[in-house]
N, CA, C and O atoms as CSV, one atom per row, in Angstrom:
chain,resi,resn,atom,element,x,y,z
A,1,MET,N,N,35.724,-185.630,130.775
A,1,MET,CA,C,35.780,-185.308,128.992
A,1,MET,C,C,36.974,-184.703,128.509
A,1,MET,O,O,37.232,-184.914,127.324
A,2,THR,N,N,37.794,-183.966,129.194
A,2,THR,CA,C,38.849,-183.516,128.972
A,2,THR,C,C,39.853,-184.665,128.869
A,2,THR,O,O,40.536,-184.799,127.853
A,3,ALA,N,N,39.941,-185.420,129.816
A,3,ALA,CA,C,40.912,-186.322,130.167
A,3,ALA,C,C,41.028,-187.407,128.955
A,3,ALA,O,O,42.013,-187.886,128.392
A,4,GLY,N,N,39.342,-187.642,128.743
A,4,GLY,CA,C,39.450,-188.828,127.207
A,4,GLY,C,C,39.957,-188.115,125.963
A,4,GLY,O,O,40.311,-188.819,125.017
A,5,ILE,N,N,40.038,-186.630,125.854
A,5,ILE,CA,C,40.254,-185.952,124.651
A,5,ILE,C,C,41.885,-186.447,124.660
A,5,ILE,O,O,42.462,-187.317,124.008
A,6,ILE,N,N,42.358,-185.498,125.691
A,6,ILE,CA,C,43.898,-185.811,125.721
A,6,ILE,C,C,44.133,-187.344,125.593
A,6,ILE,O,O,45.130,-187.573,124.908
A,7,PHE,N,N,43.543,-188.392,126.025
A,7,PHE,CA,C,43.784,-189.497,125.685
A,7,PHE,C,C,43.803,-190.051,124.165
A,7,PHE,O,O,44.660,-190.703,123.569
A,8,LEU,N,N,42.615,-189.580,123.779
A,8,LEU,CA,C,42.638,-189.458,122.319
A,8,LEU,C,C,44.125,-188.908,121.150
A,8,LEU,O,O,44.843,-189.441,120.304
A,9,LEU,N,N,44.018,-188.044,121.551
A,9,LEU,CA,C,45.148,-187.020,120.875
A,9,LEU,C,C,46.366,-187.648,120.910
A,9,LEU,O,O,47.080,-187.562,119.911
A,10,ILE,N,N,46.808,-188.374,122.039
A,10,ILE,CA,C,47.931,-188.778,122.399
A,10,ILE,C,C,47.846,-190.149,121.715
A,10,ILE,O,O,48.940,-190.686,121.541
A,11,LEU,N,N,46.681,-190.876,121.259
A,11,LEU,CA,C,46.574,-192.138,120.727
A,11,LEU,C,C,46.668,-191.596,119.173
A,11,LEU,O,O,47.067,-192.475,118.409
A,12,ALA,N,N,46.444,-190.602,118.681
A,12,ALA,CA,C,46.269,-190.282,117.525
A,12,ALA,C,C,47.846,-189.864,117.067
A,12,ALA,O,O,48.314,-190.258,115.999
A,13,LEU,N,N,48.483,-189.149,117.863
A,13,LEU,CA,C,49.926,-188.919,117.533
A,13,LEU,C,C,50.908,-190.285,117.534
A,13,LEU,O,O,51.846,-190.454,116.755
A,14,LEU,N,N,50.565,-191.038,118.379
A,14,LEU,CA,C,51.241,-192.337,118.330
A,14,LEU,C,C,51.009,-193.250,117.132
A,14,LEU,O,O,51.758,-194.183,116.840
A,15,LEU,N,N,49.825,-192.878,116.410
A,15,LEU,CA,C,49.391,-193.904,115.253
A,15,LEU,C,C,50.260,-192.966,114.189
A,15,LEU,O,O,51.096,-193.530,113.483
A,16,VAL,N,N,50.104,-191.857,114.103
A,16,VAL,CA,C,50.975,-190.792,113.214
A,16,VAL,C,C,52.422,-191.484,113.118
A,16,VAL,O,O,53.001,-191.984,112.153
A,17,ILE,N,N,52.901,-191.295,114.828
A,17,ILE,CA,C,54.468,-191.821,114.583
A,17,ILE,C,C,54.800,-193.250,114.254
A,17,ILE,O,O,55.938,-193.634,113.985
A,18,PHE,N,N,53.677,-194.048,114.296
A,18,PHE,CA,C,53.679,-195.478,113.860
A,18,PHE,C,C,53.566,-195.409,112.260
A,18,PHE,O,O,54.374,-195.920,111.484
A,19,THR,N,N,52.651,-194.834,111.979
A,19,THR,CA,C,52.814,-194.824,110.436
A,19,THR,C,C,53.959,-194.051,109.590
A,19,THR,O,O,54.170,-194.114,108.379
A,20,LEU,N,N,54.441,-193.518,110.297
A,20,LEU,CA,C,55.824,-192.825,109.627
A,20,LEU,C,C,57.152,-193.798,109.699
A,20,LEU,O,O,58.026,-193.932,108.842
A,21,GLN,N,N,57.045,-194.378,110.866
A,21,GLN,CA,C,58.226,-195.461,110.952
A,21,GLN,C,C,58.028,-196.918,109.949
A,21,GLN,O,O,58.859,-197.806,109.761
A,22,ASN,N,N,56.915,-196.825,109.512
A,22,ASN,CA,C,56.866,-198.455,108.803
A,22,ASN,C,C,56.065,-198.057,107.429
A,22,ASN,O,O,54.971,-198.553,107.161
A,23,THR,N,N,56.691,-197.167,106.642
A,23,THR,CA,C,56.539,-196.943,105.328
A,23,THR,C,C,57.048,-197.822,104.103
A,23,THR,O,O,57.086,-197.492,102.918
A,24,LEU,N,N,57.417,-198.979,104.666
A,24,LEU,CA,C,57.906,-199.989,104.001
A,24,LEU,C,C,56.773,-200.779,102.880
A,24,LEU,O,O,55.839,-201.419,103.363
A,25,LEU,N,N,56.882,-200.712,101.885
A,25,LEU,CA,C,56.223,-201.302,101.030
A,25,LEU,C,C,56.374,-202.935,100.719
A,25,LEU,O,O,57.310,-203.452,100.109
A,26,ILE,N,N,55.440,-203.486,101.181
A,26,ILE,CA,C,55.333,-205.172,101.145
A,26,ILE,C,C,54.466,-205.471,100.053
A,26,ILE,O,O,53.609,-204.720,99.588
A,27,SER,N,N,54.777,-206.718,99.648
A,27,SER,CA,C,53.434,-207.454,98.640
A,27,SER,C,C,52.936,-208.841,99.587
A,27,SER,O,O,53.753,-209.496,100.233
A,28,LEU,N,N,51.540,-209.143,99.549
A,28,LEU,CA,C,50.829,-209.626,100.369
A,28,LEU,C,C,50.407,-210.928,99.248
A,28,LEU,O,O,50.089,-210.739,98.074
A,29,ASN,N,N,50.470,-211.890,99.735
A,29,ASN,CA,C,49.739,-213.002,99.209
A,29,ASN,C,C,48.583,-213.626,100.045
A,29,ASN,O,O,48.713,-214.353,101.030
A,30,VAL,N,N,47.751,-213.321,99.625
A,30,VAL,CA,C,46.299,-213.823,100.304
A,30,VAL,C,C,45.401,-214.712,99.314
A,30,VAL,O,O,44.648,-214.330,98.418
A,31,PHE,N,N,45.700,-215.993,99.734
A,31,PHE,CA,C,45.035,-217.161,99.275
A,31,PHE,C,C,45.715,-217.171,97.736
A,31,PHE,O,O,46.923,-217.379,97.619
A,32,PHE,N,N,44.997,-216.970,96.752
A,32,PHE,CA,C,45.312,-217.516,95.232
A,32,PHE,C,C,45.829,-215.868,94.827
A,32,PHE,O,O,46.531,-215.910,93.816
A,33,TRP,N,N,45.688,-214.727,95.258
A,33,TRP,CA,C,46.002,-213.501,95.016
A,33,TRP,C,C,47.149,-212.928,95.644
A,33,TRP,O,O,47.428,-213.088,96.832
A,34,GLU,N,N,47.870,-212.191,94.745
A,34,GLU,CA,C,49.125,-211.327,95.264
A,34,GLU,C,C,48.766,-210.207,95.244
A,34,GLU,O,O,47.936,-210.053,94.348
A,35,ILE,N,N,48.947,-209.416,95.727
A,35,ILE,CA,C,48.987,-207.623,96.339
A,35,ILE,C,C,50.176,-207.184,96.545
A,35,ILE,O,O,50.886,-207.554,97.480
A,36,THR,N,N,50.534,-206.243,95.567
A,36,THR,CA,C,51.756,-205.597,95.674
A,36,THR,C,C,51.939,-204.374,95.876
A,36,THR,O,O,51.095,-203.511,95.634
A,37,ASP,N,N,53.488,-204.091,96.517
A,37,ASP,CA,C,53.568,-202.329,96.955
A,37,ASP,C,C,52.337,-201.927,97.722
A,37,ASP,O,O,51.635,-200.937,97.510
A,38,VAL,N,N,52.151,-203.056,98.853
A,38,VAL,CA,C,50.977,-202.433,99.861
A,38,VAL,C,C,52.279,-201.917,100.910
A,38,VAL,O,O,53.327,-202.540,101.078
A,39,PRO,N,N,51.893,-200.576,101.571
A,39,PRO,CA,C,52.653,-199.955,102.804
A,39,PRO,C,C,52.380,-201.275,104.092
A,39,PRO,O,O,51.431,-202.057,104.137
A,40,LEU,N,N,53.236,-201.202,104.788
A,40,LEU,CA,C,53.310,-202.090,105.897
A,40,LEU,C,C,52.257,-201.787,106.722
A,40,LEU,O,O,51.601,-202.725,107.175
A,41,VAL,N,N,51.890,-200.352,107.080
A,41,VAL,CA,C,51.256,-199.861,108.320
A,41,VAL,C,C,49.860,-200.027,107.741
A,41,VAL,O,O,48.996,-200.249,108.589
A,42,LEU,N,N,49.389,-199.957,106.266
A,42,LEU,CA,C,48.334,-199.972,105.953
A,42,LEU,C,C,47.947,-201.542,106.139
A,42,LEU,O,O,46.782,-201.745,106.483
A,43,ALA,N,N,48.861,-202.779,105.935
A,43,ALA,CA,C,48.287,-204.034,106.191
A,43,ALA,C,C,48.122,-204.245,107.548
A,43,ALA,O,O,47.105,-204.881,107.826
A,44,LEU,N,N,48.930,-203.848,108.626
A,44,LEU,CA,C,48.972,-203.714,110.115
A,44,LEU,C,C,47.732,-203.060,110.753
A,44,LEU,O,O,47.218,-203.339,111.837
A,45,ILE,N,N,47.323,-202.041,109.766
A,45,ILE,CA,C,45.967,-201.588,110.670
A,45,ILE,C,C,44.731,-202.200,110.239
A,45,ILE,O,O,43.872,-202.253,111.120
A,46,VAL,N,N,44.427,-202.665,109.139
A,46,VAL,CA,C,43.439,-203.207,107.910
A,46,VAL,C,C,43.589,-204.371,109.094
A,46,VAL,O,O,42.723,-204.166,109.944
A,47,CYS,N,N,44.513,-205.670,109.458
A,47,CYS,CA,C,44.833,-206.845,110.270
A,47,CYS,C,C,43.862,-206.202,111.499
A,47,CYS,O,O,42.770,-206.672,111.819
A,48,ILE,N,N,44.299,-205.397,111.918
A,48,ILE,CA,C,44.213,-204.818,113.256
A,48,ILE,C,C,42.673,-204.727,113.304
A,48,ILE,O,O,42.132,-205.519,114.075
A,49,ILE,N,N,41.887,-203.898,112.611
A,49,ILE,CA,C,40.475,-203.832,112.458
A,49,ILE,C,C,39.944,-205.215,112.134
A,49,ILE,O,O,38.815,-205.549,112.492
A,50,ALA,N,N,40.434,-205.704,111.725
A,50,ALA,CA,C,39.573,-206.984,111.116
A,50,ALA,C,C,39.677,-207.982,112.083
A,50,ALA,O,O,38.715,-208.743,112.184
A,51,GLY,N,N,40.701,-208.153,112.867
A,51,GLY,CA,C,40.461,-208.950,114.566
A,51,GLY,C,C,39.482,-208.113,115.262
A,51,GLY,O,O,38.517,-208.702,115.748
A,52,ALA,N,N,39.546,-207.076,115.371
A,52,ALA,CA,C,38.593,-206.372,116.383
A,52,ALA,C,C,37.054,-206.593,115.833
A,52,ALA,O,O,36.144,-206.841,116.625
A,53,ILE,N,N,36.890,-206.509,114.765
A,53,ILE,CA,C,35.492,-206.649,114.169
A,53,ILE,C,C,35.042,-208.740,114.387
A,53,ILE,O,O,34.015,-209.261,114.824
A,54,LEU,N,N,36.175,-209.304,113.922
A,54,LEU,CA,C,35.832,-210.494,114.458
A,54,LEU,C,C,35.424,-210.919,116.000
A,54,LEU,O,O,34.550,-211.703,116.368
A,55,SER,N,N,36.375,-210.120,116.793
A,55,SER,CA,C,36.420,-210.498,118.311
A,55,SER,C,C,34.871,-209.916,118.586
A,55,SER,O,O,34.065,-210.766,118.965
A,56,PHE,N,N,34.397,-208.581,118.432
A,56,PHE,CA,C,33.235,-208.170,118.442
A,56,PHE,C,C,31.811,-209.041,117.778
A,56,PHE,O,O,30.680,-209.012,118.264
A,57,SER,N,N,32.151,-209.631,116.816
A,57,SER,CA,C,30.769,-210.397,116.154
A,57,SER,C,C,30.749,-211.616,117.131
A,57,SER,O,O,29.627,-212.057,117.381
A,58,PHE,N,N,31.853,-212.250,117.743
A,58,PHE,CA,C,31.650,-213.401,118.461
A,58,PHE,C,C,31.299,-213.016,119.616
A,58,PHE,O,O,30.639,-213.915,120.137
A,59,THR,N,N,31.431,-211.901,120.458
A,59,THR,CA,C,31.118,-211.523,121.656
A,59,THR,C,C,29.784,-210.861,121.859
A,59,THR,O,O,29.094,-210.963,122.873
A,60,TYR,N,N,29.531,-210.248,120.899
A,60,TYR,CA,C,28.025,-209.512,120.881
A,60,TYR,C,C,26.981,-210.274,121.027
A,60,TYR,O,O,26.129,-209.966,121.860
A,61,PRO,N,N,26.805,-211.817,119.967
A,61,PRO,CA,C,25.426,-212.458,120.629
A,61,PRO,C,C,25.319,-212.875,122.090
A,61,PRO,O,O,24.229,-213.166,122.583
A,62,ARG,N,N,26.636,-212.906,122.885
A,62,ARG,CA,C,26.533,-213.597,124.160
A,62,ARG,C,C,26.071,-212.613,125.075
A,62,ARG,O,O,25.395,-212.902,126.062
A,63,LEU,N,N,26.552,-211.011,124.660
A,63,LEU,CA,C,26.028,-210.044,125.373
A,63,LEU,C,C,24.823,-209.943,125.467
A,63,LEU,O,O,24.137,-209.993,126.488
A,64,TRP,N,N,24.436,-209.762,124.149
A,64,TRP,CA,C,22.625,-209.629,123.889
A,64,TRP,C,C,22.044,-210.609,124.584
A,64,TRP,O,O,20.957,-210.326,125.089
A,65,LYS,N,N,22.523,-211.823,124.769
A,65,LYS,CA,C,21.746,-212.955,125.461
A,65,LYS,C,C,21.687,-212.441,127.137
A,65,LYS,O,O,20.785,-212.443,127.975
A,66,LEU,N,N,22.859,-212.088,127.151
A,66,LEU,CA,C,22.645,-211.913,128.873
A,66,LEU,C,C,21.909,-210.450,129.060
A,66,LEU,O,O,21.007,-210.284,129.880
A,67,LYS,N,N,22.265,-209.706,128.443
A,67,LYS,CA,C,21.190,-208.272,128.507
A,67,LYS,C,C,19.631,-208.648,128.604
A,67,LYS,O,O,18.816,-208.026,129.286
A,68,GLY,N,N,19.328,-209.863,127.741
A,68,GLY,CA,C,17.955,-210.333,127.517
A,68,GLY,C,C,17.911,-210.991,129.330
A,68,GLY,O,O,17.006,-210.525,130.022
A,69,GLN,N,N,18.644,-211.780,129.840
A,69,GLN,CA,C,18.344,-212.543,131.187
A,69,GLN,C,C,18.175,-211.145,131.878
A,69,GLN,O,O,17.153,-210.877,132.510
A,70,LEU,N,N,19.156,-210.313,131.742
A,70,LEU,CA,C,19.114,-209.523,132.911
A,70,LEU,C,C,17.948,-208.415,133.306
A,70,LEU,O,O,17.850,-207.936,134.435
A,71,LYS,N,N,17.171,-208.120,132.315
A,71,LYS,CA,C,16.065,-207.345,131.622
A,71,LYS,C,C,14.841,-208.552,132.439
A,71,LYS,O,O,13.953,-208.175,133.204
A,72,GLU,N,N,15.062,-209.869,132.081
A,72,GLU,CA,C,13.877,-210.764,132.779
A,72,GLU,C,C,13.947,-211.038,134.019
A,72,GLU,O,O,13.060,-211.626,134.637
A,73,LYS,N,N,15.304,-210.526,134.631
A,73,LYS,CA,C,15.072,-210.867,136.050
A,73,LYS,C,C,15.129,-209.792,136.988
A,73,LYS,O,O,15.070,-209.925,138.210
A,74,GLN,N,N,15.278,-208.445,136.196
A,74,GLN,CA,C,14.773,-207.333,137.027
A,74,GLN,C,C,13.300,-207.262,136.806
A,74,GLN,O,O,12.642,-206.774,137.726
A,75,ARG,N,N,12.653,-207.681,135.702
A,75,ARG,CA,C,10.998,-207.418,135.680
A,75,ARG,C,C,10.412,-208.907,137.118
A,75,ARG,O,O,9.471,-208.833,137.908
A,76,GLU,N,N,11.444,-210.086,136.929
A,76,GLU,CA,C,10.880,-210.769,138.221
A,76,GLU,C,C,11.293,-209.812,139.293
A,76,GLU,O,O,10.239,-209.338,139.716
A,77,ILE,N,N,12.054,-209.417,139.784
A,77,ILE,CA,C,12.423,-208.683,140.937
A,77,ILE,C,C,11.027,-207.695,141.366
A,77,ILE,O,O,10.292,-207.718,142.354
A,78,LYS,N,N,11.050,-206.827,140.119
A,78,LYS,CA,C,9.918,-205.711,140.169
A,78,LYS,C,C,8.602,-206.555,140.867
A,78,LYS,O,O,7.919,-206.132,141.800
A,79,ALA,N,N,8.444,-207.768,140.215
A,79,ALA,CA,C,7.258,-208.089,140.459
A,79,ALA,C,C,6.984,-208.702,141.981
A,79,ALA,O,O,5.957,-208.498,142.629
A,80,LEU,N,N,8.298,-209.617,142.478
A,80,LEU,CA,C,8.662,-209.830,143.688
A,80,LEU,C,C,8.461,-208.812,144.666
A,80,LEU,O,O,7.784,-208.986,145.679
A,81,GLU,N,N,9.007,-207.819,144.389
A,81,GLU,CA,C,9.067,-206.212,145.107
A,81,GLU,C,C,7.481,-205.912,145.415
A,81,GLU,O,O,7.104,-205.631,146.552
A,82,ALA,N,N,6.593,-205.997,144.301
A,82,ALA,CA,C,5.207,-205.525,144.134
A,82,ALA,C,C,4.091,-206.504,145.197
A,82,ALA,O,O,3.148,-206.093,145.873
A,83,GLN,N,N,4.661,-208.051,145.019
A,83,GLN,CA,C,4.060,-208.769,145.785
A,83,GLN,C,C,4.301,-208.536,147.413
A,83,GLN,O,O,3.370,-208.578,148.217
A,84,HIS,N,N,5.674,-208.287,147.783
A,84,HIS,CA,C,5.806,-208.261,149.461
A,84,HIS,C,C,5.278,-206.887,149.635
A,84,HIS,O,O,4.746,-206.801,150.742
A,85,VAL,N,N,5.223,-205.809,148.983
A,85,VAL,CA,C,4.351,-204.517,149.373
A,85,VAL,C,C,2.812,-204.903,149.462
A,85,VAL,O,O,2.105,-204.355,150.309
A,86,GLU,N,N,2.370,-205.711,148.712
A,86,GLU,CA,C,0.863,-205.947,148.733
A,86,GLU,C,C,0.792,-206.744,149.888
A,86,GLU,O,O,0.072,-206.345,150.804
A,87,ALA,N,N,1.514,-207.979,150.031
A,87,ALA,CA,C,1.213,-208.821,151.319
A,87,ALA,C,C,1.479,-207.710,152.736
A,87,ALA,O,O,0.668,-207.805,153.657
A,88,ALA,N,N,2.663,-206.648,152.860
A,88,ALA,CA,C,2.649,-206.391,154.041
A,88,ALA,C,C,1.740,-205.396,154.398
A,88,ALA,O,O,1.664,-204.940,155.539
A,89,GLU,N,N,0.674,-204.858,152.949
A,89,GLU,CA,C,-0.219,-204.109,153.330
A,89,GLU,C,C,-1.677,-204.543,153.730
A,89,GLU,O,O,-2.576,-203.914,154.286
A,90,LYS,N,N,-1.600,-205.970,153.207
A,90,LYS,CA,C,-2.846,-206.720,153.526
A,90,LYS,C,C,-2.590,-206.929,155.206
A,90,LYS,O,O,-1.489,-207.136,155.714
A,91,PRO,N,N,-3.885,-206.821,155.931
A,91,PRO,CA,C,-4.099,-207.320,157.341
A,91,PRO,C,C,-4.446,-208.831,157.098
A,91,PRO,O,O,-4.946,-209.477,156.176
A,92,HIS,N,N,-3.826,-209.164,158.666
A,92,HIS,CA,C,-4.032,-210.931,158.844
A,92,HIS,C,C,-5.994,-211.032,158.625
A,92,HIS,O,O,-7.003,-210.328,158.645
A,93,ALA,N,N,-5.535,-212.423,158.427
A,93,ALA,CA,C,-7.192,-213.137,158.273
A,93,ALA,C,C,-7.974,-212.596,159.430
A,93,ALA,O,O,-9.105,-212.127,159.308
A,94,GLU,N,N,-7.270,-212.688,160.641
A,94,GLU,CA,C,-8.247,-212.591,161.803
A,94,GLU,C,C,-8.386,-211.332,162.467
A,94,GLU,O,O,-9.186,-211.090,163.371
A,95,GLY,N,N,-7.327,-210.328,161.820
A,95,GLY,CA,C,-7.199,-209.191,162.228
A,95,GLY,C,C,-6.083,-209.230,163.261
A,95,GLY,O,O,-5.764,-208.088,163.592
A,96,ILE,N,N,-5.448,-210.104,163.824
A,96,ILE,CA,C,-4.467,-210.076,164.482
A,96,ILE,C,C,-3.062,-210.543,163.973
A,96,ILE,O,O,-3.065,-211.652,163.440
A,97,GLU,N,N,-2.036,-209.984,164.035
A,97,GLU,CA,C,-0.870,-210.451,163.221
A,97,GLU,C,C,-0.454,-210.912,164.397
A,97,GLU,O,O,-0.561,-210.447,165.532
A,98,ILE,N,N,0.260,-212.333,163.801
A,98,ILE,CA,C,0.973,-213.031,164.809
A,98,ILE,C,C,2.711,-213.142,164.345
A,98,ILE,O,O,3.139,-213.698,163.335
A,99,THR,N,N,3.358,-212.577,165.199
A,99,THR,CA,C,4.578,-212.370,165.310
A,99,THR,C,C,5.758,-213.587,165.962
A,99,THR,O,O,5.326,-214.274,166.888
A,100,ASP,N,N,6.729,-213.761,165.648
A,100,ASP,CA,C,7.736,-214.563,166.071
A,100,ASP,C,C,8.488,-213.664,167.477
A,100,ASP,O,O,9.193,-214.201,168.332
A,101,LYS,N,N,8.175,-212.417,167.437
A,101,LYS,CA,C,9.011,-211.788,168.455
A,101,LYS,C,C,8.335,-211.931,169.829
A,101,LYS,O,O,7.115,-211.772,169.887
A,102,GLU,N,N,9.001,-212.205,170.887
A,102,GLU,CA,C,8.562,-211.907,172.255
A,102,GLU,C,C,8.376,-210.695,172.830
A,102,GLU,O,O,9.277,-209.935,173.187
A,103,GLU,N,N,7.168,-210.504,172.925
A,103,GLU,CA,C,7.102,-208.972,173.888
A,103,GLU,C,C,6.589,-209.328,175.344
A,103,GLU,O,O,5.474,-209.805,175.553
A,104,SER,N,N,7.338,-209.100,176.136
A,104,SER,CA,C,7.237,-209.557,177.513
A,104,SER,C,C,5.718,-209.106,178.281
A,104,SER,O,O,4.988,-209.801,178.987
A,105,ASP,N,N,5.590,-207.936,177.927
A,105,ASP,CA,C,4.508,-207.337,178.728
A,105,ASP,C,C,3.014,-207.399,178.005
A,105,ASP,O,O,1.928,-207.459,178.580
A,106,THR,N,N,3.270,-207.366,176.587
A,106,THR,CA,C,2.032,-207.186,175.958
A,106,THR,C,C,1.727,-208.632,175.416
A,106,THR,O,O,0.593,-208.637,174.937
A,107,SER,N,N,2.346,-209.877,175.322
A,107,SER,CA,C,2.188,-211.112,175.150
A,107,SER,C,C,0.589,-211.429,175.668
A,107,SER,O,O,0.064,-210.814,176.596
A,108,PHE,N,N,-0.013,-212.401,174.963
A,108,PHE,CA,C,-1.318,-212.782,175.208
A,108,PHE,C,C,-0.999,-214.133,176.306
A,108,PHE,O,O,-1.549,-214.242,177.402
A,109,PHE,N,N,-0.176,-214.935,175.847
A,109,PHE,CA,C,0.534,-215.848,176.393
A,109,PHE,C,C,1.196,-216.010,177.293
A,109,PHE,O,O,2.095,-216.822,177.074
A,110,LYS,N,N,1.175,-215.451,178.610
A,110,LYS,CA,C,2.192,-215.520,179.322
A,110,LYS,C,C,2.667,-216.438,180.092
A,110,LYS,O,O,1.825,-217.067,180.733
A,111,GLU,N,N,3.873,-216.745,180.248
A,111,GLU,CA,C,4.488,-217.895,181.004
A,111,GLU,C,C,4.432,-217.605,182.475
A,111,GLU,O,O,4.884,-218.417,183.282
């Protein structure tokens, strides 16, 4: 936990340094609008956040679908495991279990 806090503090320090170095005022042209006297750092940070939101909005539906498939497969695995345990506990129909293992002394059919 402390490593994460240290990492976030270093990231915050780098953001402050980045902000202080990019105080230049710029003018933005967005389609038909012109926005004047915008700090460069603000424009960059807004663009980074907008890009993160867009990428998240495109990947989240796929992640949601994959999580649903994972839950479905886990339910199927549990059902198959329950069937396997149930079949292992159930005795053979004639009361004698036939196996492929070759038991030399206890085998009914000896060669």
